[in-house]
C-alpha positions as CSV (number, residue, x, y, z in Angstrom):
1,M,-12.4,17.2,-10.1
2,K,-12.3,20.7,-8.7
3,K,-10.1,23.2,-10.5
4,V,-7.8,25.3,-8.3
5,G,-5.6,27.9,-9.8
6,N,-3.8,27.3,-13.1
7,D,-4.4,23.6,-13.9
8,R,-3.5,22.8,-17.5
9,L,-4.9,19.3,-17.4
10,L,-8.4,20.4,-16.5
11,E,-8.3,23.4,-18.8
12,D,-7.5,21.1,-21.7
13,G,-10.3,18.7,-20.7
14,V,-8.0,15.9,-19.7
15,S,-8.9,13.7,-16.7
16,P,-5.8,13.2,-14.6
17,T,-6.8,9.5,-14.1
18,L,-5.9,9.1,-17.8
19,L,-2.3,9.6,-16.7
20,Y,-2.5,7.4,-13.7
21,S,-5.3,5.6,-11.9
22,G,-3.5,3.0,-9.9
23,E,-2.3,2.7,-6.3
24,T,0.4,5.3,-5.4
25,V,3.5,4.6,-3.4
26,Y,1.8,6.7,-0.7
27,D,-1.2,4.4,-0.8
28,Q,1.1,1.4,-0.5
29,L,3.0,2.9,2.5
30,Q,-0.3,3.8,4.2
31,N,-1.4,0.2,3.8
32,K,1.8,-0.8,5.6
33,G,1.3,1.7,8.4
34,V,4.1,4.0,7.3
35,P,3.1,7.7,7.1
36,S,4.2,9.5,4.0
37,Y,4.5,13.2,3.2
38,Q,5.1,15.4,0.2
39,L,6.7,18.8,0.4
40,F,5.7,20.8,-2.7
41,R,5.5,24.5,-3.7
42,K,2.0,25.7,-2.8
43,S,1.0,26.2,-6.4
44,Y,1.5,22.4,-7.2
45,L,-0.5,21.0,-4.3
46,D,-4.0,21.6,-5.5
47,T,-3.6,20.4,-9.1
48,A,-5.5,17.6,-10.7
49,Y,-2.1,15.8,-11.4
50,S,-1.1,16.0,-7.7
51,A,-4.5,14.7,-6.7
52,V,-3.9,11.4,-8.5
53,M,-0.2,11.0,-8.3
54,H,0.2,11.8,-4.6
55,K,-3.0,10.5,-3.0
56,G,-2.4,8.6,0.2
57,G,0.2,11.0,1.6
58,T,0.0,14.2,3.6
59,A,0.9,17.3,1.6
60,I,3.0,20.1,3.2
61,P,3.3,23.3,1.2
62,Y,6.2,25.6,1.1
63,V,6.9,29.0,-0.4
64,N,10.7,28.9,-1.1
65,G,13.8,26.8,-0.6
66,A,14.5,28.0,2.9
67,D,11.1,27.2,4.4
68,M,11.0,24.0,2.4
69,L,14.0,22.7,4.3
70,V,13.0,24.1,7.6
71,N,9.6,22.3,7.2
72,L,11.5,19.1,6.3
73,R,13.7,19.4,9.4
74,Q,10.7,20.1,11.7
75,L,8.9,17.1,10.2
76,L,11.8,14.8,10.9
77,A,12.1,16.2,14.5
78,R,8.5,15.1,15.1
79,K,8.8,11.6,13.7
80,T,8.1,8.7,16.0
81,G,9.0,5.9,13.7
82,R,9.5,5.1,10.1
83,M,8.2,7.6,7.5
84,Y,8.7,8.5,3.9
85,V,9.1,12.1,2.7
86,H,9.2,13.2,-0.9
87,V,10.4,16.8,-1.4
88,Y,10.1,18.4,-4.9
89,W,12.3,21.3,-5.7
90,E,11.5,22.6,-9.2
91,A,13.7,25.7,-9.4
92,L,16.8,23.9,-10.8
93,D,14.7,22.3,-13.6
94,G,13.0,25.7,-14.3
95,V,16.4,27.5,-14.6
96,A,17.7,24.8,-16.9
97,H,14.6,25.1,-19.1
98,S,14.9,28.9,-19.2
99,Y,18.6,29.4,-19.6
100,G,20.1,26.0,-20.4
101,P,21.9,23.4,-18.3
102,H,25.4,24.7,-18.7
103,T,24.9,28.3,-17.8
104,E,25.9,30.7,-15.1
105,Q,22.3,30.9,-13.9
106,Y,22.0,27.1,-13.6
107,R,25.3,26.9,-11.6
108,A,24.1,29.7,-9.4
109,E,20.8,27.9,-8.6
110,L,22.7,24.6,-7.9
111,T,25.1,26.5,-5.6
112,E,22.1,28.0,-3.8
113,L,20.4,24.7,-3.4
114,T,23.6,23.1,-2.1
115,R,24.0,26.0,0.4
116,L,20.4,25.7,1.6
117,L,20.7,21.9,2.0
118,Q,23.9,22.4,4.1
119,D,22.9,25.4,6.2
120,E,19.1,24.9,6.7
121,F,18.9,21.2,6.7
122,L,22.0,19.0,7.2
123,N,23.8,21.3,9.8
124,S,20.5,21.7,11.8
125,L,19.5,18.0,12.1
126,S,19.8,16.5,15.5
127,R,22.3,13.8,15.9
128,A,19.5,11.2,16.3
129,D,17.7,12.4,13.2
130,A,21.0,12.5,11.2
131,E,21.9,8.9,12.1
132,D,18.6,7.3,11.0
133,T,17.8,9.5,8.0
134,L,18.5,8.4,4.4
135,L,18.7,11.3,2.1
136,L,18.4,10.5,-1.7
137,I,18.7,13.3,-4.2
138,T,17.5,12.6,-7.7
139,A,16.4,14.4,-10.8
140,D,13.2,13.8,-12.8
141,H,15.2,14.2,-16.0
142,G,18.4,15.5,-17.4
143,H,18.9,18.4,-19.8
144,I,20.9,18.7,-23.0
145,S,21.5,21.9,-24.9
146,Q,19.9,21.8,-28.3
147,P,20.8,24.4,-30.9
148,K,17.7,26.2,-32.3
149,E,18.8,25.4,-35.8
150,E,18.7,21.7,-35.1
151,T,15.4,21.7,-33.3
152,I,12.4,20.2,-35.0
153,Y,9.1,22.1,-34.2
154,L,5.9,20.1,-34.7
155,S,4.1,23.4,-35.5
156,D,6.1,23.4,-38.8
157,Y,4.2,20.2,-39.8
158,P,0.5,21.0,-39.9
159,E,-0.3,17.5,-41.2
160,I,1.0,16.1,-37.9
161,M,-0.6,18.8,-35.8
162,E,-4.0,18.0,-37.4
163,L,-3.7,14.4,-36.1
164,L,-3.3,15.4,-32.5
165,A,-6.2,15.6,-30.1
166,K,-4.4,18.4,-28.1
167,S,-1.6,20.7,-29.0
168,P,1.8,19.8,-27.5
169,S,2.8,21.7,-24.4
170,G,6.0,22.4,-22.6
171,N,8.8,24.9,-22.7
172,V,10.3,26.0,-26.0
């Protein structure tokens, strides 16, 4: 698999098919004649993970929240029948990882996302698009605040670290 940009899976020598090698929801929709699309930040589109998890759909890159929602609205305006669109907005998750889920920064990002959804998407949909569009907003996981003094770091246990094929990754 070709490496593009910063791709941790490939850098660590992990095949993305180890994570998932089955038929994607996009493959299944394609088999039923339903086009599917994914709107992702440009930096996520060409990763090994995306190649296996999103195969079968058409990727549409975006740069920021405003163009993400404009691209979504324009896609809906061109539709001629049923379609499935998955939009991934990672900024709220990133702010929660960096500052915590119950912070002023998190609330500000949530407020901005809500404003963008209202102004750039919902208020701009045609009546026809609004009447036959189902918008589901979900999160990939929740966040809890964990005091540093109660956090267990695997790096403090070399006997466990020695048993791992790869070091753990993620935000600290």
